[in-house]
C-alpha positions, 0 to 999 in steps of 0.5 A: 770690418769691425776695425773699420767701424772702430776707426770711423767711431774714433774719427767721429770722437775727434771731430766731436771734440773739434766741433764743440770747442772751436768758434765759428769764423768766416767773413759772414760773421763780421758783416752787418746790414742795417734795415730802416723802418718804413714810415709809409705804405709800400706798394710791391710793384718793382719800382722802389719809388716810395720815399722810404726806399730813398731814405734806406741805407744802400749796400753795394759791396757784393762779391762774386760767388761763381765762377771766380769766388771772391772776385769783384763782380762785373755788374753793380748791385744795390740792396736796400732793406725796410721793415714795419710791424707786418713786413720785411721789405727787400729792394734790389737794383740789378745794374747791367751794362747790357740791359737788352740781354737781361734774361726775362724768361717766364715760368710758373710759380715755384718753377722758375726757369734759369734766368736773371734772378734775385734770391733773398736768404733769411735765417730769423732764428739765427741758429746758423742751420735753417734759412728761408729763400725767396726768389724773383726773376727778371720776368717776375716769377716767384719761387721759394725754398728752405736751406736746412742742416746748414748745407742742404736745400729743398724747394718743397717749402712754400709760403704766401708772400709778394714779389715783383720785378720791373725794368730800369734804364740800366738794369732791372729791379726786384722787390720783396714783401715778406710777412713777418708772420711767415718767419719764426723768430724769438722775442727781442728788443732788436732782432739780428738775423742771418741774411744774404742776397744772391744775384744770378746773371744768366748770360754770364753764368755768374752768381754774386752774393752780398757776403763772401760765401764760396761754393767750396764750403760744406756750409751755407747758412752758417756763413750768412751775414747779419741783418740788424736794426729790426726794432720793436717787432713782435712775432706774429701769430697768424692763421691761414685757411685754404678751403677747396672744392673739387668736382670730378668726372671719371670715365672708366671701364666697367670690367676689371678684366683688361681684355674687356676695355668696353663699355665705359662708365661715367662716374661723377664725384665731389670733394670738399677739404681744408688746409690750415696753417698757423703760427702757434708760438713765435717758434712753432708752426702748425700745418693741417689738412682735411680730406686733401685732394692732389689731383693736380699733381703729376703722375708717377713716372712709368718705369721697369723694375725687375729687381727684388728691391722696391723702387723709390718715387719722389713725393709730389703732394704739397702737404708732404713736401712742405716743411718736411726737411726735419724729417729727412735722414741726416746727411741725405734725402729719403731716396739716397739714404740706405735707411729712412725712418719716414717715407711719406708715400706710405701714407694715403696712396692705397687708402684715402687720407682722411686728415693729417697735421704736423707741427714744426719749429723749435722748443728751447733751442731744440728743433722739433717736428711731429706729424700725425695722420689717419687713413681710412676708406670705405669699400664694398663687394663689386658686381661688375655686371650691375655696377652701383652708380648711386651717389653716396656719402660714407662715414669713413670718408665724410667729405667725399660724395661719389658713386658706389662703383668708385669704391675698392672691392677689397677692404683696406686697413684704417691706419694711424701714423705718428712721426716725431723728430727732435734735434738739438745744437751741440757746439758751434755747428753740430747737432744730435737728435732722435726720432720715432715713427709708428704705423698702427693699423686700427682694423683688428688682429689678423689670425693665422687662419685669416692670413691663409685665405686667398688675397681677395678674401683676407680681412682688412686686418691682414692688409695693414702694415704696422710697426714702431721704429726709433732712431738716434742721429748725429751730424758733427762738424768742425768749426769751418764745416770742412771735416765731419761725421754723421749717421743714424742708429735705428731699431724697429719692431713689427706690429699688426698685419699677418702674424708672419711674412717671409722676406725676399732673403728668406727671413721669417718676420713675425709680429713682435720681431725687432731689428737694428741697423744704421749708417755712418759717414766720416771724412772731409766734406768741404774745401778744395782738393782731396776729400777722403771719406769712409762709411758703413751701412748695417741692417740686421735680417729683421730690421723692418722700416717699411711700415713708415719708412724706406729701406732698400735692403735688409740683412746687409753689412756694407762698408765703403771708402771714397777719395774725392777731389773737388775744385768747385771754383775751377782749375785751369780752363775748367769752371769746376772739376770733380773726381771721385774713386769709390770702393766697397763690399756687401755681406749678409748680416746674419750668421752666414756672412754671405758675400753679396758683392765687391764693387769699384767706381770711378767718376769725373766731371768738368764744367767747360769754359762754355759752362757745358758740363761733361762727366764720365763714370765707370764701375765694376761688380765682382764675386756677387751672390744674390740672396733675394732671387730664389723664391724667398729661400735665401739661397745665394745665387751667383751673379755674373761679374759686370762692368760699365762705362757711361758718358753724360753731359749737360749744355749751358742751360742759358741757351734757347736750346739745351740738351742733357743726357747720358749713354752707358755701355755695360758688359756681363762676363761669362757666367756658367752656361750664360755667354757674355753679353753687352748691355746699353742704355741712355736718356736724352732730354732736349729743352727748347725755349723759342719764346720767353713764355714757352718751353718744350721738353722732350726726353727719350730713354732706352735700355737693353739689359741682359740679366743672366739667369733669373728665377722663373719658378720652383718645380714639383721636385724642388729644383729651381727653374731659371731663365736668361732674361733679356729686357728692353724698354723705351720711354718718351716723355713730353713736357710743355709749358705755356706761361701767359703770366706768372700766375696763369699757366698751362702745362702738359705732360705725357709719357709713352712707355713700352717694355718687354722681356724674353726668357730663355734659354732655361736652366735648373739649379738645386741646393741643400738643407744648409742653403748652400751657394749655387754657382752658375757653372752648376746650372743644368740646361733644360727644355721649357716652354716660355710662359714667363716673357712679358710685353707692356705698353702704357700712356699717361697724360696730364694737362693742368691749367692753373690760375692764381686769381689772387695771392694764395688762391688758385683755380685748377682745370685738370685733364688726365688719361691713363691708358694701358695696352690691350693684353695679348690673347690667351696662349699667344707669346708676348710681343718682343717689340718696343712699338706700342701695339694695341695701345689705344685699343686697351682699357683707359681711364679719363678724368676731368677735374675742376678744383677751386681753393681760396686763401684766407689769412687772419 
């Protein structure tokens, strides 16, 4: 293990030398496009009929990016660029030999369907790492996003800009007006920016670009061409104010007991709030929010998590999705990284968010980001027999008017969050940086006596989770970005909350305890052919990032090795071909070095000549021991060996009806008294577009897993009671979208979820004071009345009408319903069925909200 880490560090040092000594090269570096200054006004209507467009230089030297990189395109594309003191204008004429086949499907803002599209990429700071992306489809749908770290893309960034499309006799036109105040760029007599334009031809699955920038490179922004000729433009300071007003009516059960769904009470409420954006300097931008409301955001997916690990949910709240790319862990996103210093869903989900602000940009060539947030909320003891229906303001939530019965009946910790990130460029395309994250509960100190109280009686000081974490990270690449090494080293300290808590693996975590960890990846990440890669993840037993970040596990050392074969530009009859082989293991990071698992994985994916994609994957877990299963004791419990094989596919999304999904078959081998068993699961999503303005998406997911012996309880004599667990779930999800215009849309979402789990037969197991391993063949069968099985069914519905009545200003009408099934009567065995029994008879929350916002740019 240690020799593997030393080898990876040695590789990193070699790559550092290459990255800091080689010059950046590539076809994009020699291309210069010229912008012309507009002398009159430009109306953004997709027509390009102003005189300035006729005088602008025309560029038509596009090349094919996919499926055949570097090939002469099948259709001609003409690009013109204008600017004035306020705007950058881009006009593109997309010629087409079959204009009747241009895909003009409609979608809502920032949710464009796969169709004929023009994308404009702009790197105004010319740092070769970050580029804004602006897109307009042939149907007039606008969307935007951000390329960061040279090679990654996020749709979370959003700006206020104008775009339009229209048809011409032999094609279509896309026109863009991008405010200079939206772009951060330095002061200079003549600006030179990174720049490129891409064109998607949907029916041909072709991607064209104004510069040779093939997909097989582990780079994107650094390979853009240049845009020059922008003379005498100044960075523009700008303030954008977006106040909102929201009125909501909520119908909810009077009693918290799920077996008493009636009567229901109507509870009105009202909120006001404000979002602020500002260009503080030419290099720094501010975004702030006060009493934000995210009622239009789709509910989290319902799922069944029977593991001992926290489930990851993606962020959907606009304030926390926009401009957050710098806060991502290096080389990965939060959900894919073993360790992440910042996970925005820690803020404002359990306790209302009073306000937050973030500053992002660069200072002296160093990228910086700072986020500050405060959560606080009132509460009061609840008398369910005589609910408080009086409307009131509370100083802890001053911009909210609501009834007393809305308030939580338990205190929550007022908590201050602070996250700061800085990353600097090294050499041609590498970078190093650091970050700190802090959660500071402001509700006093939780004593041992407080922590010993029942959960419902504990003060707010015991409910907070505080901590401080710091990280150093690096992303080092060769000049062509083909080889690289990246990773993060992190340390944490626990503050606030109860004086001691016991983690799933038995580690006792006390206030003031600290831990360290990190991850490392090194190898070949770009180019055609073989791509070897090695890596390791480390987390000591007391590393705790959960106050501000996301951490799948602790007390773990996990080395890995991969050999990938990549042909992103195709091989033989295939439009793209990938094959990967992975292997790794896991051990505890404490003095015991308990083996947790050895795993192997093979994967292959091919894009067929029809542009359908097929993938196959198989994996094997061997010699596993789980130190998190047995009631926070840390005693390793043997897990049965497992293998699986899965087949997945996706049809060409250009078709009116497309399908994607997977099916998996798993096998659990003999494990002590538990007989071998087969598992299966899968999900299929059907998308239908019968009309350019309509889209229906139906997903069906089904899973059957035999877990083997799982912990049930600890008996009075100290023995562990285990039961073989067989779980199943069924998920039906419907999404419907109706686009009247790109700015007026109606969308609906509904998920029906049912799950059940059955325990039995049952076994007992024992260990000793040394916490010796428990092997499955040592389990003893025992008779036990099953009182651990479960059955759940639920329904979530969300319908949103969205009208952008003027640029940046919106009106929402939202209806949502959260429905739970009626629980089984006391003493009855839970149902073992996937039918939604007693669903509509159970407790339900219905909410209707009208939300108005107004955009004001200064």
